[in-house]
N, C-alpha and C positions, 0 to 999 in steps of 0.2 A: 504494500500500500504506500502510496506517495503522500508526503506531508503537505503538498501544495493544495490539495482539494479538501479543505477542512471546514469550509463555511457552509452555512445553511441560509437559504433565501426563501421568500414566499412570493409566488406568482399570483397576481390579482387580475382577474379577467371579468370585465363588466359586459353585460349584454347591451345591445343597442336599444335606445329608446324607440318605442313604437308610437307613431302619431295617431290622431283620432280616427284616421282612415284605415288603420291596420298596417301601415307601411313602416318598415324599419328606417330610422334616420341615421345620420352619422354621429349623433351624440350618444355618449355612453351613460348607462344608469349605474353609477358606482355604488349606490345603496343596495343593489342586488348582486354585487360582485361575488364570485367564487374565489376561494383562496386555496392554493396548492403549495405545500411545503416541498422544497427540493433540497436534498442534502448532498454533501460531497462535491461542491463546486468551488471555483476560485473567483474572487472578485478583486480586480486590480485597478489602480488609477488609470485614467485615460485623459484625453485632452479636456482642458477647462478654459473658460474665458470670462473676462469681465467687460461690461459695457458701462461706461460712465457718462452716457448721454443724459437726456432729460429724465429718463427713468433708469437709474443705475440698477444693474442686474449682474448676478454671478451665475454662470452655468458651470456645473460640476459634472464631469464625465467619469464613468466607471465602465469597465469591461468585464462581463460575466463569461467565464470559460468552463466548460464541462471537462471531466476527465475523459481519457481515451475510450471510445466505444459507447459513451453515454450520450443520449439525446434527451432533450426536455421539451415539454409542450409549452412553447413560448412563441407568440406571434406579435407582429406589430400592433400597437394599441394597448398591449398589456402593460401593467405596472409591476414593479418588482420591489419588494421590501428588503433592504439590505442594511443590517445593523441598525434597525429602527428608522431608517430613512426611506421615503417612498420616491422611487425614480421611475421615469417613463422609458419604455423601449424606444430607442432612437434608430429608426430605419428598419430594414429587414434583418432577420435573424440569419446568421451564416451557419450553414451545416456543411462541414468539410468532409470530403470523400477521398480516401486513399485506396488504391487497388480495388475500386468498385464497392468498397464497404464504408459505412459511416465511421469517421475517425473521431471527431469532436464537434461541439457546437459553441459558437461565440455570439454574443450580443452586446451592442453598445447601449449603455443606459445613461440618462441625463436627468439632472435636477436643476431647475431654474428658480433662483431666489431673486425676487424683484423688490 
């Protein structure tokens, strides 16, 4: 067992809000979200940025990496709770394949504080 994959995160997935006509919208209903605990992952620092314009903001980036051979049910739009912080999935989730088999999964996460 490797010592690099010792963290636990929680994936939070919210359904889309349904309008009064029964159509799904692009808005999420976070009050009805499901939570899935994922163990044995690594979360590392990634690119961060500061904006000091009219509305100062700090964007913190983290990278979630699974161990070799492990995949997780994570899609764009999900949120991930890491060490008590709630971060958004930033872009597509990367699933790497080596020799025709799944090798590992990586996802960029971001938190924006304005």
